[in-house]
N, CA, C and O atoms as a CHARMM CRD file, in Angstrom:
* protein
*
  352
    1    1 UNK  N      1.70100  12.78800  23.76800 PROA 1      0.00000
    2    1 UNK  CA     1.86400  13.05400  22.35000 PROA 1      0.00000
    3    1 UNK  C      3.06900  13.96100  22.17600 PROA 1      0.00000
    4    1 UNK  O      3.21800  14.93100  22.91900 PROA 1      0.00000
    5    2 UNK  N      3.93100  13.66800  21.21300 PROA 2      0.00000
    6    2 UNK  CA     5.12100  14.47200  21.00400 PROA 2      0.00000
    7    2 UNK  C      4.76100  15.80300  20.37100 PROA 2      0.00000
    8    2 UNK  O      3.69900  15.95000  19.76500 PROA 2      0.00000
    9    3 UNK  N      5.64800  16.76300  20.51600 PROA 3      0.00000
   10    3 UNK  CA     5.38600  18.09500  19.95500 PROA 3      0.00000
   11    3 UNK  C      5.31100  18.04000  18.43600 PROA 3      0.00000
   12    3 UNK  O      4.64500  18.86600  17.81200 PROA 3      0.00000
   13    4 UNK  N      5.99500  17.06500  17.84300 PROA 4      0.00000
   14    4 UNK  CA     5.96700  16.92600  16.38700 PROA 4      0.00000
   15    4 UNK  C      4.56000  16.57600  15.90900 PROA 4      0.00000
   16    4 UNK  O      4.10800  17.07900  14.88000 PROA 4      0.00000
   17    5 UNK  N      3.87300  15.72100  16.64900 PROA 5      0.00000
   18    5 UNK  CA     2.54400  15.28400  16.24200 PROA 5      0.00000
   19    5 UNK  C      1.45800  16.28000  16.62700 PROA 5      0.00000
   20    5 UNK  O      0.36100  16.23700  16.07000 PROA 5      0.00000
   21    6 UNK  N      1.74100  17.17100  17.56200 PROA 6      0.00000
   22    6 UNK  CA     0.75600  18.19100  17.91100 PROA 6      0.00000
   23    6 UNK  C      0.51300  19.13000  16.73600 PROA 6      0.00000
   24    6 UNK  O     -0.59300  19.64800  16.57800 PROA 6      0.00000
   25    7 UNK  N      1.52700  19.35300  15.91700 PROA 7      0.00000
   26    7 UNK  CA     1.36400  20.25800  14.78200 PROA 7      0.00000
   27    7 UNK  C      0.49900  19.65000  13.68700 PROA 7      0.00000
   28    7 UNK  O      0.07300  20.35700  12.77400 PROA 7      0.00000
   29    8 UNK  N      0.23200  18.34200  13.76500 PROA 8      0.00000
   30    8 UNK  CA    -0.60000  17.69400  12.75000 PROA 8      0.00000
   31    8 UNK  C     -2.05900  17.59200  13.17700 PROA 8      0.00000
   32    8 UNK  O     -2.87500  17.02900  12.44700 PROA 8      0.00000
   33    9 UNK  N     -2.40100  18.12600  14.34700 PROA 9      0.00000
   34    9 UNK  CA    -3.76300  18.06000  14.85600 PROA 9      0.00000
   35    9 UNK  C     -4.42600  19.41900  14.67300 PROA 9      0.00000
   36    9 UNK  O     -3.85500  20.45400  15.01700 PROA 9      0.00000
   37   10 UNK  N     -5.64000  19.40000  14.12400 PROA 10     0.00000
   38   10 UNK  CA    -6.40000  20.63900  13.95200 PROA 10     0.00000
   39   10 UNK  C     -7.11000  20.93000  15.26700 PROA 10     0.00000
   40   10 UNK  O     -7.84500  20.08100  15.77200 PROA 10     0.00000
   41   11 UNK  N     -6.89600  22.14000  15.83800 PROA 11     0.00000
   42   11 UNK  CA    -7.55800  22.47000  17.10300 PROA 11     0.00000
   43   11 UNK  C     -9.07300  22.53200  16.92500 PROA 11     0.00000
   44   11 UNK  O     -9.57300  22.96600  15.88700 PROA 11     0.00000
   45   12 UNK  N     -9.78600  22.09500  17.94600 PROA 12     0.00000
   46   12 UNK  CA   -11.25100  22.13800  17.87200 PROA 12     0.00000
   47   12 UNK  C    -11.74300  23.52000  18.29700 PROA 12     0.00000
   48   12 UNK  O    -11.02900  24.27500  18.95600 PROA 12     0.00000
   49   13 UNK  N    -12.95200  23.82600  17.91400 PROA 13     0.00000
   50   13 UNK  CA   -13.57200  25.07900  18.32200 PROA 13     0.00000
   51   13 UNK  C    -13.35800  26.23300  17.36200 PROA 13     0.00000
   52   13 UNK  O    -13.73400  27.36300  17.67100 PROA 13     0.00000
   53   14 UNK  N    -12.76900  25.98100  16.21600 PROA 14     0.00000
   54   14 UNK  CA   -12.57100  27.05300  15.24000 PROA 14     0.00000
   55   14 UNK  C    -13.88100  27.22900  14.47400 PROA 14     0.00000
   56   14 UNK  O    -14.37200  26.29700  13.83800 PROA 14     0.00000
   57   15 UNK  N    -14.43900  28.44000  14.54600 PROA 15     0.00000
   58   15 UNK  CA   -15.73100  28.71800  13.90300 PROA 15     0.00000
   59   15 UNK  C    -15.55400  29.30900  12.50600 PROA 15     0.00000
   60   15 UNK  O    -16.33700  29.01700  11.60200 PROA 15     0.00000
   61   16 UNK  N    -14.53600  30.12900  12.33100 PROA 16     0.00000
   62   16 UNK  CA   -14.32000  30.80300  11.04700 PROA 16     0.00000
   63   16 UNK  C    -13.84900  29.79300  10.01200 PROA 16     0.00000
   64   16 UNK  O    -12.84600  29.11400  10.23700 PROA 16     0.00000
   65   17 UNK  N    -14.54900  29.67200   8.87400 PROA 17     0.00000
   66   17 UNK  CA   -14.15000  28.67700   7.87200 PROA 17     0.00000
   67   17 UNK  C    -12.76900  28.93800   7.27900 PROA 17     0.00000
   68   17 UNK  O    -12.07100  27.99900   6.89600 PROA 17     0.00000
   69   18 UNK  N    -12.37200  30.20000   7.20100 PROA 18     0.00000
   70   18 UNK  CA   -11.04500  30.51700   6.66200 PROA 18     0.00000
   71   18 UNK  C     -9.96400  30.05700   7.62900 PROA 18     0.00000
   72   18 UNK  O     -8.97600  29.44900   7.21700 PROA 18     0.00000
   73   19 UNK  N    -10.14600  30.34200   8.90100 PROA 19     0.00000
   74   19 UNK  CA    -9.17000  29.89500   9.90200 PROA 19     0.00000
   75   19 UNK  C     -9.12500  28.37100   9.98300 PROA 19     0.00000
   76   19 UNK  O     -8.05800  27.78200  10.15500 PROA 19     0.00000
   77   20 UNK  N    -10.29300  27.73800   9.85700 PROA 20     0.00000
   78   20 UNK  CA   -10.33500  26.27300   9.87900 PROA 20     0.00000
   79   20 UNK  C     -9.58300  25.69700   8.68700 PROA 20     0.00000
   80   20 UNK  O     -8.82700  24.73700   8.83600 PROA 20     0.00000
   81   21 UNK  N     -9.78200  26.27200   7.50700 PROA 21     0.00000
   82   21 UNK  CA    -9.07900  25.80500   6.31400 PROA 21     0.00000
   83   21 UNK  C     -7.57400  25.98800   6.46700 PROA 21     0.00000
   84   21 UNK  O     -6.79700  25.11700   6.07500 PROA 21     0.00000
   85   22 UNK  N     -7.16500  27.10800   7.03300 PROA 22     0.00000
   86   22 UNK  CA    -5.73000  27.35200   7.25600 PROA 22     0.00000
   87   22 UNK  C     -5.15800  26.33600   8.24100 PROA 22     0.00000
   88   22 UNK  O     -4.06600  25.80600   8.03400 PROA 22     0.00000
   89   23 UNK  N     -5.90400  26.06800   9.31300 PROA 23     0.00000
   90   23 UNK  CA    -5.43000  25.10300  10.30800 PROA 23     0.00000
   91   23 UNK  C     -5.33200  23.71000   9.70800 PROA 23     0.00000
   92   23 UNK  O     -4.37600  22.98300   9.97900 PROA 23     0.00000
   93   24 UNK  N     -6.31700  23.32900   8.88900 PROA 24     0.00000
   94   24 UNK  CA    -6.27400  22.01700   8.23900 PROA 24     0.00000
   95   24 UNK  C     -5.11800  21.91700   7.25500 PROA 24     0.00000
   96   24 UNK  O     -4.43900  20.89200   7.19100 PROA 24     0.00000
   97   25 UNK  N     -4.89300  22.97400   6.49200 PROA 25     0.00000
   98   25 UNK  CA    -3.77400  22.97500   5.54300 PROA 25     0.00000
   99   25 UNK  C     -2.44500  22.89200   6.27900 PROA 25     0.00000
  100   25 UNK  O     -1.54800  22.15100   5.87900 PROA 25     0.00000
  101   26 UNK  N     -2.32700  23.65400   7.35000 PROA 26     0.00000
  102   26 UNK  CA    -1.09700  23.62400   8.13800 PROA 26     0.00000
  103   26 UNK  C     -0.84500  22.23400   8.71700 PROA 26     0.00000
  104   26 UNK  O      0.28700  21.74900   8.70400 PROA 26     0.00000
  105   27 UNK  N     -1.89700  21.59500   9.22500 PROA 27     0.00000
  106   27 UNK  CA    -1.75600  20.25400   9.78600 PROA 27     0.00000
  107   27 UNK  C     -1.39500  19.23800   8.70600 PROA 27     0.00000
  108   27 UNK  O     -0.58000  18.34400   8.93500 PROA 27     0.00000
  109   28 UNK  N     -2.00300  19.37700   7.53300 PROA 28     0.00000
  110   28 UNK  CA    -1.70200  18.45000   6.43800 PROA 28     0.00000
  111   28 UNK  C     -0.26500  18.60700   5.97200 PROA 28     0.00000
  112   28 UNK  O      0.42000  17.61400   5.73000 PROA 28     0.00000
  113   29 UNK  N      0.19800  19.84300   5.84400 PROA 29     0.00000
  114   29 UNK  CA     1.58800  20.07300   5.42200 PROA 29     0.00000
  115   29 UNK  C      2.57800  19.56700   6.46200 PROA 29     0.00000
  116   29 UNK  O      3.63100  19.03400   6.11000 PROA 29     0.00000
  117   30 UNK  N      2.25000  19.73000   7.73700 PROA 30     0.00000
  118   30 UNK  CA     3.13100  19.22300   8.79500 PROA 30     0.00000
  119   30 UNK  C      3.20100  17.70100   8.75000 PROA 30     0.00000
  120   30 UNK  O      4.27100  17.12100   8.93300 PROA 30     0.00000
  121   31 UNK  N      2.05900  17.05200   8.50400 PROA 31     0.00000
  122   31 UNK  CA     2.04800  15.58400   8.41700 PROA 31     0.00000
  123   31 UNK  C      2.85200  15.10100   7.21900 PROA 31     0.00000
  124   31 UNK  O      3.57100  14.10600   7.31400 PROA 31     0.00000
  125   32 UNK  N      2.73600  15.79900   6.09200 PROA 32     0.00000
  126   32 UNK  CA     3.51300  15.43500   4.89800 PROA 32     0.00000
  127   32 UNK  C      5.00000  15.59300   5.17700 PROA 32     0.00000
  128   32 UNK  O      5.80000  14.74100   4.79000 PROA 32     0.00000
  129   33 UNK  N      5.37200  16.67600   5.84600 PROA 33     0.00000
  130   33 UNK  CA     6.79000  16.92400   6.14900 PROA 33     0.00000
  131   33 UNK  C      7.34400  15.83800   7.06400 PROA 33     0.00000
  132   33 UNK  O      8.48200  15.40100   6.89200 PROA 33     0.00000
  133   34 UNK  N      6.54600  15.40500   8.03000 PROA 34     0.00000
  134   34 UNK  CA     6.99600  14.34800   8.95000 PROA 34     0.00000
  135   34 UNK  C      7.19300  13.03800   8.18800 PROA 34     0.00000
  136   34 UNK  O      8.18800  12.34100   8.39100 PROA 34     0.00000
  137   35 UNK  N      6.24700  12.70600   7.31400 PROA 35     0.00000
  138   35 UNK  CA     6.32900  11.45200   6.55900 PROA 35     0.00000
  139   35 UNK  C      7.44100  11.48200   5.51700 PROA 35     0.00000
  140   35 UNK  O      8.08600  10.45900   5.28300 PROA 35     0.00000
  141   36 UNK  N      7.68000  12.62800   4.88600 PROA 36     0.00000
  142   36 UNK  CA     8.61200  12.69600   3.76600 PROA 36     0.00000
  143   36 UNK  C     10.05200  12.98700   4.18500 PROA 36     0.00000
  144   36 UNK  O     10.95400  12.91800   3.35000 PROA 36     0.00000
  145   37 UNK  N     10.28700  13.30400   5.43700 PROA 37     0.00000
  146   37 UNK  CA    11.63400  13.64600   5.88300 PROA 37     0.00000
  147   37 UNK  C     12.38100  12.35800   6.25300 PROA 37     0.00000
  148   37 UNK  O     12.53700  12.02500   7.42800 PROA 37     0.00000
  149   38 UNK  N     12.83700  11.64800   5.21800 PROA 38     0.00000
  150   38 UNK  CA    13.48300  10.34800   5.42600 PROA 38     0.00000
  151   38 UNK  C     14.77600  10.42000   6.22400 PROA 38     0.00000
  152   38 UNK  O     14.99400   9.55800   7.07600 PROA 38     0.00000
  153   39 UNK  N     15.65000  11.40400   5.99500 PROA 39     0.00000
  154   39 UNK  CA    16.86700  11.43300   6.81400 PROA 39     0.00000
  155   39 UNK  C     16.56600  11.54200   8.30800 PROA 39     0.00000
  156   39 UNK  O     17.23300  10.90800   9.12600 PROA 39     0.00000
  157   40 UNK  N     15.57600  12.33400   8.65900 PROA 40     0.00000
  158   40 UNK  CA    15.21200  12.48200  10.06500 PROA 40     0.00000
  159   40 UNK  C     14.61300  11.18600  10.60500 PROA 40     0.00000
  160   40 UNK  O     14.90500  10.79100  11.73300 PROA 40     0.00000
  161   41 UNK  N     13.77800  10.52300   9.80700 PROA 41     0.00000
  162   41 UNK  CA    13.18000   9.26400  10.23700 PROA 41     0.00000
  163   41 UNK  C     14.24300   8.18200  10.39900 PROA 41     0.00000
  164   41 UNK  O     14.19000   7.39900  11.34800 PROA 41     0.00000
  165   42 UNK  N     15.20800   8.13300   9.48200 PROA 42     0.00000
  166   42 UNK  CA    16.29100   7.14100   9.56800 PROA 42     0.00000
  167   42 UNK  C     17.14700   7.40000  10.79600 PROA 42     0.00000
  168   42 UNK  O     17.51300   6.47400  11.51900 PROA 42     0.00000
  169   43 UNK  N     17.46700   8.68500  11.02600 PROA 43     0.00000
  170   43 UNK  CA    18.28700   9.04000  12.18000 PROA 43     0.00000
  171   43 UNK  C     17.59400   8.64400  13.48100 PROA 43     0.00000
  172   43 UNK  O     18.23600   8.11300  14.38700 PROA 43     0.00000
  173   44 UNK  N     16.28700   8.89800  13.57900 PROA 44     0.00000
  174   44 UNK  CA    15.55500   8.52700  14.79000 PROA 44     0.00000
  175   44 UNK  C     15.49700   7.00700  14.96400 PROA 44     0.00000
  176   44 UNK  O     15.62000   6.50300  16.08100 PROA 44     0.00000
  177   45 UNK  N     15.31100   6.28500  13.86800 PROA 45     0.00000
  178   45 UNK  CA    15.29800   4.82500  13.94600 PROA 45     0.00000
  179   45 UNK  C     16.63900   4.27100  14.39600 PROA 45     0.00000
  180   45 UNK  O     16.70000   3.34500  15.20500 PROA 45     0.00000
  181   46 UNK  N     17.71300   4.84400  13.86900 PROA 46     0.00000
  182   46 UNK  CA    19.04800   4.40600  14.28100 PROA 46     0.00000
  183   46 UNK  C     19.31000   4.73600  15.74300 PROA 46     0.00000
  184   46 UNK  O     19.93000   3.95300  16.46300 PROA 46     0.00000
  185   47 UNK  N     18.83100   5.90900  16.18300 PROA 47     0.00000
  186   47 UNK  CA    18.99300   6.26500  17.59700 PROA 47     0.00000
  187   47 UNK  C     18.25400   5.27300  18.49500 PROA 47     0.00000
  188   47 UNK  O     18.77900   4.85700  19.52800 PROA 47     0.00000
  189   48 UNK  N     17.02900   4.89200  18.09800 PROA 48     0.00000
  190   48 UNK  CA    16.27400   3.91300  18.89100 PROA 48     0.00000
  191   48 UNK  C     16.98600   2.56400  18.90300 PROA 48     0.00000
  192   48 UNK  O     17.08100   1.92200  19.95000 PROA 48     0.00000
  193   49 UNK  N     17.48800   2.12800  17.74200 PROA 49     0.00000
  194   49 UNK  CA    18.18100   0.84000  17.66400 PROA 49     0.00000
  195   49 UNK  C     19.46600   0.85700  18.48800 PROA 49     0.00000
  196   49 UNK  O     19.79400  -0.12700  19.15100 PROA 49     0.00000
  197   50 UNK  N     20.18800   1.97000  18.44800 PROA 50     0.00000
  198   50 UNK  CA    21.42300   2.08800  19.21800 PROA 50     0.00000
  199   50 UNK  C     21.13900   2.03400  20.71200 PROA 50     0.00000
  200   50 UNK  O     21.84300   1.36200  21.46500 PROA 50     0.00000
  201   51 UNK  N     20.10600   2.74600  21.12900 PROA 51     0.00000
  202   51 UNK  CA    19.73200   2.73300  22.54700 PROA 51     0.00000
  203   51 UNK  C     19.34900   1.32300  22.99800 PROA 51     0.00000
  204   51 UNK  O     19.75000   0.86900  24.07000 PROA 51     0.00000
  205   52 UNK  N     18.56700   0.64100  22.16300 PROA 52     0.00000
  206   52 UNK  CA    18.15200  -0.72900  22.51300 PROA 52     0.00000
  207   52 UNK  C     19.35500  -1.67000  22.54200 PROA 52     0.00000
  208   52 UNK  O     19.45100  -2.52300  23.42400 PROA 52     0.00000
  209   53 UNK  N     20.27400  -1.52000  21.58300 PROA 53     0.00000
  210   53 UNK  CA    21.46000  -2.37700  21.55300 PROA 53     0.00000
  211   53 UNK  C     22.33500  -2.15100  22.78500 PROA 53     0.00000
  212   53 UNK  O     22.90000  -3.09900  23.33200 PROA 53     0.00000
  213   54 UNK  N     22.44500  -0.90800  23.21400 PROA 54     0.00000
  214   54 UNK  CA    23.23800  -0.61400  24.41400 PROA 54     0.00000
  215   54 UNK  C     22.61300  -1.23800  25.65600 PROA 54     0.00000
  216   54 UNK  O     23.32100  -1.73000  26.53500 PROA 54     0.00000
  217   55 UNK  N     21.27300  -1.21300  25.72500 PROA 55     0.00000
  218   55 UNK  CA    20.59500  -1.82500  26.86900 PROA 55     0.00000
  219   55 UNK  C     20.81000  -3.33600  26.88000 PROA 55     0.00000
  220   55 UNK  O     21.06300  -3.92300  27.93200 PROA 55     0.00000
  221   56 UNK  N     20.70900  -3.96600  25.70500 PROA 56     0.00000
  222   56 UNK  CA    20.92500  -5.41600  25.60900 PROA 56     0.00000
  223   56 UNK  C     22.36900  -5.74600  25.94900 PROA 56     0.00000
  224   56 UNK  O     22.63000  -6.72400  26.64900 PROA 56     0.00000
  225   57 UNK  N     23.31300  -4.94200  25.46200 PROA 57     0.00000
  226   57 UNK  CA    24.72900  -5.19500  25.73200 PROA 57     0.00000
  227   57 UNK  C     25.03300  -5.07600  27.21900 PROA 57     0.00000
  228   57 UNK  O     25.85900  -5.82100  27.74600 PROA 57     0.00000
  229   58 UNK  N     24.37100  -4.14500  27.89600 PROA 58     0.00000
  230   58 UNK  CA    24.60900  -3.97900  29.32900 PROA 58     0.00000
  231   58 UNK  C     23.98600  -5.12500  30.12100 PROA 58     0.00000
  232   58 UNK  O     24.56100  -5.59200  31.10300 PROA 58     0.00000
  233   59 UNK  N     22.80100  -5.57600  29.68800 PROA 59     0.00000
  234   59 UNK  CA    22.10400  -6.62400  30.43700 PROA 59     0.00000
  235   59 UNK  C     22.59900  -8.02200  30.08000 PROA 59     0.00000
  236   59 UNK  O     22.73100  -8.88000  30.95300 PROA 59     0.00000
  237   60 UNK  N     22.87100  -8.25100  28.79600 PROA 60     0.00000
  238   60 UNK  CA    23.25000  -9.58800  28.32500 PROA 60     0.00000
  239   60 UNK  C     24.41100  -9.47200  27.33900 PROA 60     0.00000
  240   60 UNK  O     24.19400  -9.47100  26.12700 PROA 60     0.00000
  241   61 UNK  N     25.63600  -9.37400  27.84300 PROA 61     0.00000
  242   61 UNK  CA    26.77800  -9.17500  26.94600 PROA 61     0.00000
  243   61 UNK  C     27.02900 -10.34200  25.99100 PROA 61     0.00000
  244   61 UNK  O     27.50300 -10.12600  24.87600 PROA 61     0.00000
  245   62 UNK  N     26.72300 -11.56500  26.40200 PROA 62     0.00000
  246   62 UNK  CA    26.94100 -12.71900  25.52100 PROA 62     0.00000
  247   62 UNK  C     25.98500 -12.65700  24.33400 PROA 62     0.00000
  248   62 UNK  O     26.38000 -12.93700  23.20200 PROA 62     0.00000
  249   63 UNK  N     24.74000 -12.29400  24.58600 PROA 63     0.00000
  250   63 UNK  CA    23.75300 -12.16200  23.49900 PROA 63     0.00000
  251   63 UNK  C     24.18300 -11.05700  22.54600 PROA 63     0.00000
  252   63 UNK  O     24.08300 -11.21600  21.32900 PROA 63     0.00000
  253   64 UNK  N     24.66000  -9.93500  23.08700 PROA 64     0.00000
  254   64 UNK  CA    25.09700  -8.82500  22.24800 PROA 64     0.00000
  255   64 UNK  C     26.29700  -9.22800  21.38600 PROA 64     0.00000
  256   64 UNK  O     26.34700  -8.89200  20.20300 PROA 64     0.00000
  257   65 UNK  N     27.24900  -9.93500  21.96500 PROA 65     0.00000
  258   65 UNK  CA    28.42400 -10.38300  21.20900 PROA 65     0.00000
  259   65 UNK  C     28.02600 -11.37000  20.12300 PROA 65     0.00000
  260   65 UNK  O     28.54600 -11.31000  19.00900 PROA 65     0.00000
  261   66 UNK  N     27.10800 -12.27600  20.43800 PROA 66     0.00000
  262   66 UNK  CA    26.61600 -13.23500  19.44400 PROA 66     0.00000
  263   66 UNK  C     25.92200 -12.50700  18.29600 PROA 66     0.00000
  264   66 UNK  O     26.13500 -12.83300  17.12800 PROA 66     0.00000
  265   67 UNK  N     25.09600 -11.52500  18.63100 PROA 67     0.00000
  266   67 UNK  CA    24.42500 -10.73400  17.59800 PROA 67     0.00000
  267   67 UNK  C     25.40800  -9.97900  16.72600 PROA 67     0.00000
  268   67 UNK  O     25.22200  -9.87800  15.51300 PROA 67     0.00000
  269   68 UNK  N     26.43600  -9.45700  17.33100 PROA 68     0.00000
  270   68 UNK  CA    27.47400  -8.73400  16.58200 PROA 68     0.00000
  271   68 UNK  C     28.20000  -9.67500  15.62300 PROA 68     0.00000
  272   68 UNK  O     28.44600  -9.31900  14.47100 PROA 68     0.00000
  273   69 UNK  N     28.53600 -10.85300  16.08600 PROA 69     0.00000
  274   69 UNK  CA    29.23800 -11.81900  15.23400 PROA 69     0.00000
  275   69 UNK  C     28.34400 -12.28000  14.08700 PROA 69     0.00000
  276   69 UNK  O     28.79200 -12.36000  12.94400 PROA 69     0.00000
  277   70 UNK  N     27.08900 -12.58200  14.38600 PROA 70     0.00000
  278   70 UNK  CA    26.15300 -13.01600  13.33700 PROA 70     0.00000
  279   70 UNK  C     25.93400 -11.89600  12.32600 PROA 70     0.00000
  280   70 UNK  O     25.91400 -12.14500  11.12000 PROA 70     0.00000
  281   71 UNK  N     25.76900 -10.67300  12.80300 PROA 71     0.00000
  282   71 UNK  CA    25.57400  -9.52800  11.90200 PROA 71     0.00000
  283   71 UNK  C     26.78400  -9.29400  11.00400 PROA 71     0.00000
  284   71 UNK  O     26.63600  -9.05900   9.80500 PROA 71     0.00000
  285   72 UNK  N     27.98100  -9.36000  11.58500 PROA 72     0.00000
  286   72 UNK  CA    29.19400  -9.17200  10.79600 PROA 72     0.00000
  287   72 UNK  C     29.34600 -10.28900   9.76500 PROA 72     0.00000
  288   72 UNK  O     29.78000 -10.03700   8.64100 PROA 72     0.00000
  289   73 UNK  N     28.99600 -11.51000  10.13500 PROA 73     0.00000
  290   73 UNK  CA    29.05800 -12.62600   9.18800 PROA 73     0.00000
  291   73 UNK  C     28.06800 -12.43100   8.04100 PROA 73     0.00000
  292   73 UNK  O     28.38600 -12.71500   6.88600 PROA 73     0.00000
  293   74 UNK  N     26.87400 -11.94700   8.36100 PROA 74     0.00000
  294   74 UNK  CA    25.86900 -11.70600   7.32300 PROA 74     0.00000
  295   74 UNK  C     26.32200 -10.62300   6.35400 PROA 74     0.00000
  296   74 UNK  O     26.16400 -10.76300   5.14200 PROA 74     0.00000
  297   75 UNK  N     26.88200  -9.55000   6.88600 PROA 75     0.00000
  298   75 UNK  CA    27.37300  -8.46800   6.02300 PROA 75     0.00000
  299   75 UNK  C     28.53200  -8.97200   5.17400 PROA 75     0.00000
  300   75 UNK  O     28.58900  -8.68200   3.97900 PROA 75     0.00000
  301   76 UNK  N     29.44700  -9.71200   5.76500 PROA 76     0.00000
  302   76 UNK  CA    30.58000 -10.25700   5.01300 PROA 76     0.00000
  303   76 UNK  C     30.13700 -11.19000   3.91300 PROA 76     0.00000
  304   76 UNK  O     30.67100 -11.14600   2.80500 PROA 76     0.00000
  305   77 UNK  N     29.16200 -12.03900   4.20800 PROA 77     0.00000
  306   77 UNK  CA    28.63600 -12.96000   3.19800 PROA 77     0.00000
  307   77 UNK  C     27.96500 -12.20700   2.06800 PROA 77     0.00000
  308   77 UNK  O     28.12400 -12.56200   0.90000 PROA 77     0.00000
  309   78 UNK  N     27.21200 -11.16400   2.40800 PROA 78     0.00000
  310   78 UNK  CA    26.53000 -10.36400   1.38000 PROA 78     0.00000
  311   78 UNK  C     27.54100  -9.65700   0.48600 PROA 78     0.00000
  312   78 UNK  O     27.37200  -9.63200  -0.73300 PROA 78     0.00000
  313   79 UNK  N     28.58400  -9.08400   1.06900 PROA 79     0.00000
  314   79 UNK  CA    29.61100  -8.40400   0.27900 PROA 79     0.00000
  315   79 UNK  C     30.33600  -9.40100  -0.60600 PROA 79     0.00000
  316   79 UNK  O     30.59500  -9.11800  -1.77600 PROA 79     0.00000
  317   80 UNK  N     30.66600 -10.57000  -0.06100 PROA 80     0.00000
  318   80 UNK  CA    31.33400 -11.60100  -0.84900 PROA 80     0.00000
  319   80 UNK  C     30.45300 -12.03100  -2.01500 PROA 80     0.00000
  320   80 UNK  O     30.93300 -12.17200  -3.14000 PROA 80     0.00000
  321   81 UNK  N     29.16300 -12.24000  -1.74900 PROA 81     0.00000
  322   81 UNK  CA    28.24600 -12.65500  -2.81000 PROA 81     0.00000
  323   81 UNK  C     28.10800 -11.59800  -3.90100 PROA 81     0.00000
  324   81 UNK  O     28.08700 -11.92800  -5.08700 PROA 81     0.00000
  325   82 UNK  N     28.01500 -10.33300  -3.50400 PROA 82     0.00000
  326   82 UNK  CA    27.94200  -9.26000  -4.49700 PROA 82     0.00000
  327   82 UNK  C     29.22700  -9.15600  -5.32000 PROA 82     0.00000
  328   82 UNK  O     29.18600  -8.94500  -6.53200 PROA 82     0.00000
  329   83 UNK  N     30.36100  -9.30500  -4.64600 PROA 83     0.00000
  330   83 UNK  CA    31.63500  -9.24900  -5.36300 PROA 83     0.00000
  331   83 UNK  C     31.75000 -10.40600  -6.34500 PROA 83     0.00000
  332   83 UNK  O     32.26300 -10.24400  -7.45200 PROA 83     0.00000
  333   84 UNK  N     31.27300 -11.56100  -5.93500 PROA 84     0.00000
  334   84 UNK  CA    31.30300 -12.73000  -6.82200 PROA 84     0.00000
  335   84 UNK  C     30.40100 -12.53000  -8.03700 PROA 84     0.00000
  336   84 UNK  O     30.76900 -12.88000  -9.15900 PROA 84     0.00000
  337   85 UNK  N     29.21100 -11.96300  -7.80300 PROA 85     0.00000
  338   85 UNK  CA    28.31600 -11.67500  -8.92000 PROA 85     0.00000
  339   85 UNK  C     28.89800 -10.62600  -9.87400 PROA 85     0.00000
  340   85 UNK  O     28.75200 -10.72600 -11.09200 PROA 85     0.00000
  341   86 UNK  N     29.55600  -9.62800  -9.29600 PROA 86     0.00000
  342   86 UNK  CA    30.12000  -8.56000 -10.12100 PROA 86     0.00000
  343   86 UNK  C     31.30200  -9.05100 -10.94500 PROA 86     0.00000
  344   86 UNK  O     31.56600  -8.51100 -12.02000 PROA 86     0.00000
  345   87 UNK  N     32.02200 -10.06700 -10.46200 PROA 87     0.00000
  346   87 UNK  CA    33.19600 -10.54500 -11.15600 PROA 87     0.00000
  347   87 UNK  C     32.87000 -11.48600 -12.31700 PROA 87     0.00000
  348   87 UNK  O     33.74800 -11.81900 -13.11300 PROA 87     0.00000
  349   88 UNK  N     31.64300 -11.90100 -12.41000 PROA 88     0.00000
  350   88 UNK  CA    31.25800 -12.85300 -13.47800 PROA 88     0.00000
  351   88 UNK  C     31.08200 -12.16600 -14.77700 PROA 88     0.00000
  352   88 UNK  O     30.76200 -12.80800 -15.77700 PROA 88     0.00000
């Protein structure tokens, strides 16, 4: 379990209701912060995608080049289509 997710777990064995409530509130706020921090989530997703793309490029360069060409064509087509719609 990552250290980020450990902060969202309420420790067991807390007898004092005030301490238990504080621990639950702290865990809930940590979970909300993890879910709501979109820039951090996007950055981590991009890091994972970049790492995976590098592994594919090292193992299968033809597949990586094909994916790059298809992706660039898709982006170009989307930009062209948007520009065409905007010009009407």
